[in-house]
N, C-alpha and C positions, 0 to 999 in steps of 0.2 A: 443518510448516506450509504455509497452502498456496502452491500455489507461484504465483499470480494476485499476492500480496501483493509487493511487494519492499521490500529497503533502501530508508527514505525518508532519512536520518540521515548527514549531512558528505560533500553533492554540493553542485557546484557547477553552475548555480545552484541557491539552496536550495529549497530541499520547498514544493511551492505549494498551496494550501488547497482544491485542485480535486485534486491527489496524495493526501490526507492522509482525503479525502470518497470516491471512489474506496477506497481501502485497507478504510475501516474498513466501507463496501458493502461490500465481497469475503470479508469477516471477520462480520460478520451471517449474509449468505448462507452462509456456510460452517456457522458455529454451528449455525444453523434447521433449514437444508438447502431451504432455499426460494426460488429465483430471482425471484422475484416474489409477498407473500404474498399473499393474502387478503382480502376487507375488513376479518371482523373479525380480523385479524392485522394490519393496512395500520399503523395508528398504535402499534405497537411493537416494529413495524420501522422506521417512522421514529425513534420515538424513539430505539431503541440505535445509531441509525447515526449521533444529535443527539451523544451521549452519548461513545461508544467517538470520535468525531471532536474532540469537544472533551480528551479524552483525551491521544491522538496527539499533539495539537500542544502540549496542556501537559507534555506529555512531551519530543517535536522539538525543542520549545523553548526545554528545562533543560537535555540536556544539553551535556557539557563535554567536546571534547578539544585533544589537540595535535599528531595529527594531518594533515597537507592533506589539501583536500577532495577530493574525488573526481569526475573530466569525466562529465559522465552518457553525452557522446556515446564517451570512449572507454570506458564501462562494459558501454554495449549494445551498441558492439564484439565487444567480450568477450566476450559471452553468444552473438551471432550466430554467430560462430567457434567455441565447443561446444557454440550446438547443431547447427550445420550437421557436425560430428564426430560428432556424440552418434547425427544420425539421419539418419549420409548426404548428407544435401541440399548 
């Protein structure tokens, strides 16, 4: 999985449309190998982002869980600590 795509389900506060769109953009970039598409591929690139965003939105808002929502700040701190341990910073 692409390291830039983060888990978006079951967080408090809930996922935003911008976060879904950003994850979709990263996914399309990973699949296509393009950071920025050429003019010839621009329409297909943006259409793919829109379609993936729609599918991701539907998925994330359809999932159910009995687990307590995770706190974004606690998770971010945990990732920072893991990164510091891993890279010695």
